[in-house]
N, C-alpha and C positions, 0 to 999 in steps of 0.2 A: 776669209771663206769664199771660195769661188761658186759660181753658179754649177758647175759639175758635181760638185758634192750633195747639192740637194734636188737637181732637176731628176725628172721622171723620163727612164731613157724607152727608147723603142714605143712612141706614144701610137696612140690609133692616129690616122690621117684621113683626108679626102683628097681627091684629084680637082682641080680647078674645072675640069670638062665632065664630072659626074653631074648626075642631075640633082638639082638642089631638094628635090623628095626623098631621093636616096640617102644623101646626107642627113637630113631631118630623121629620117629611121636610124642611122647609123647613132645619132647623139640620143635619141630616144631609148634605141636599146641598152646603150652602155651608159646610161645618166650622166652624160658627158656635158659641161658647162659651156666649152668650147674645141674647137679641134683644128690643127694645123692643116692649112691646104697646099699643095703641092703640084707642080706641072708635071707634064710625063719623065722629066730628067730628075725628078726628086727636090727641084728647087723650089725652095719656100716662097710663096708669094703673098702670105698672111694667115690669118685666123678668121675661121668661121665662128661666131656665137651664138649661144641660146637667143639673145636678142635679135639676131639677124634671122634665125629660125622663125621667130613669132612674126616676120614681116610676111612670110610665105602664104598666100592668100589661095592656093589652090591644092587640092589634093592629086591633081594629076597636071604634069606640068611639064614643058621640055625645055624648062630654063635651067640654066646648069649653076654651080656653084661660082663659077668667076665672076657674075654680077652679084655675089653678096659678101665677097671678100674684104676683110679689112688690113689696111697693112699695119703693120707693127713694127717696134724698133728692133734693131739688130742686137740681138743678146747671145754671147758665143759662152761658150763652157769656162775659159779661162776668165770671164769677167767679174768682177767682184761683185757678191750679192747687194749689197748697198748702192752700188752704180746702177744695178741692174732694176732694184726697186723703184728709183728715181725716175728711169726710163720709162718704167710700167706706169706709174703715177701719174707723170706729164703726158702719156699716151692715152690715160683714162682706159686701161686693159689691166684685166683680172688674171690672165694667163696668155704668155706670150711663147712661140715655138724658139727653141733655140738651135741655132744655127751655126755650121763651121764655116766662119769667114766670109770672104767676099764670094765665094760659091753658092752661100746660102744651103748647104745642103740640111737636111733635117737630121739633127742630133738628139733632141729631147723636146720637153717642155716644161716651162716652170709657172706656178702659181703664185698670187700673192698669200696664199694661205703657207706655200713651201717656206716662203722667206719669213713670215711670223713665227714659224715653228723654230727658223735659225737665229732670229734677233731678239733682243730685250730693251724693252724702254730704257733711254738715256737718263743721267742727271736731271738733263734741260726739258725731258717730255714732260707735258701736262700731268698732274698727280691724279685727276681725276677725270673720269668719262664724260661727267656734264661738261667740261671745258671743250670738247670735241664733239659732242653728239649734235645732231641736227634736230632743232626744234620745230622747224616748219616743215612737219611729217603731214604727207598722204597718206590717208588711211581708207580702209575699207569696211564694209559689214558682211558678215555670214550669209546675207541674204542679197547681196549685190551680184548680180551676173558676172560670169568668168569674162564675157567680152567687154565691159566696162571695166574692169580691171585689166585686162589685156592692154586696150588703148590707153590707158594711163600709164603703163608701162613703157609703151612705146613711145608715147609724147614726151615723158620725162626722163627715158633712158634710166628706170629703174630695174634692179634685178630682183625686186621683192619688195611689198608691200604689207604692213601690218594690218591685221583683222582685229577691230575692236566691237565689242557691244555697243548697242544704241547709248549706252551710258558711259562709253569713252573706257571700258574697262577690258585688258588684255584678253585676246582668243588665241590668236595663232598668228602664222605667217602665211601669206600667199607668195610664191617665188615663180619666176619663167621655168624653172625645173620642174616645180608641180604641174603647171599647165602642161608642158609638153609631156611628162610623163604619164598625165591622165589621158592625153591623145588629142585633147583642143587644142591644135597646133596651127590655126591659123585664123584670121580674122576678116569680118566681111559682112555679107548678107548670112552669110551662114557659118556655123562653126567647124571645128574639125570632123563632127561625128556626122555632119550632113543637116542638122537642125538650124531652125531659122534663128536670126538674132532674139528674138522675143522668147524661144524656147531654150536659150543657152543654161547651161548649169549654172547652180548657184555656186559661190566662193567656197561655202563651208562643204563642198562635195571634193574640193581638191587642194584645199590649205592643208599646210602641215601645223600639229598642233602637240604638245603645247606650244605657246610662245615662249621662249627662252628670254629671260628679263635679269638684269642688274639695276640696282638702284644708282642714282647719280654719283654718289661720292664712292663707288668701286674704281677701283685702280684701273689703269690701262692694261698692266699686266692680266689681271682677272678677267677682264673683257676679252684679251688674246687667246686665254686658256678656255674659256669657256666656249668661242668660237670655233678653236680648234678641235676641242672635245666634240661638239656636235655638228662639225662640217658644216656650218652654214654663214651666210655671206654677211650677217649682220646680226646686232644683238639688240634688243630693244632697251630702253631705260623707263622704269616704271616706279611709281610711288603708289602704296597701297591700291595696288593692280591698275592703276590708272597711269596710261601711257604718257610719258612727257619726251620722248626723243628716240633717236636711233644712232646707233654707231655703227660704221660698217669698216669692212676689213681695211679698206683703202685709209679711211679716217685712222685708223690705228696704227697702220703701216707709216704713214706721214709722222704721228707722233713719235716713233720709234729711229725716225731719220733726225729729229730737231738734236743740232749740236753735232753733228757726224760729219758735217761738211757737205751732204748730198741733199 
């Protein structure tokens, strides 16, 4: 199967000359996790992600998108989707523009969720998610400040952080998109609403609930199905409401490539 079969056509995009604050508003208004960046000739230069948006420290700025663009692998419509998956994983990107060969004209966009919906685990894939979950998980509490969690996301390049009670019971998940959607879209001495850091909102005001969980003995396919069903970037692994680990889209996609030659 080729990328053209599963890519999203006519994606929203921003220009590298646009103000970064404009791009942030576009992503917030349309709940986008990533948006292609093009020049005046529609040649793709890279992608702007929600992680890049979190680094914007000003509500008013003359800084353009160009300084925040991330380079991406060249994925074309005729490329095999498993090859595209490998390129995305190697580049640590969750969504990538699809371009028309050497002139890099924007043709569409593809995400790891698009690929997960089209592939299935192989006979050599790990049978249970406990084999691919990350156990050294950074979590937060509902009464932590959004600013603290924001810094953790930036420091560790996380797209989401589990929220647990003070007895380590699963509560919810706070993601980059939650923070941007809520309007708290910058870090520093003040937050996105103009409040001082000490007055920053608590995680409980922006987090997504409930936290979707699976037991450690769940299969890779079960995890993929649940992630696609709820359009989430990661699934928590828990037992008796206690958080054990997290499985991401990237980990699931890697599991599906085992034994394929990619």
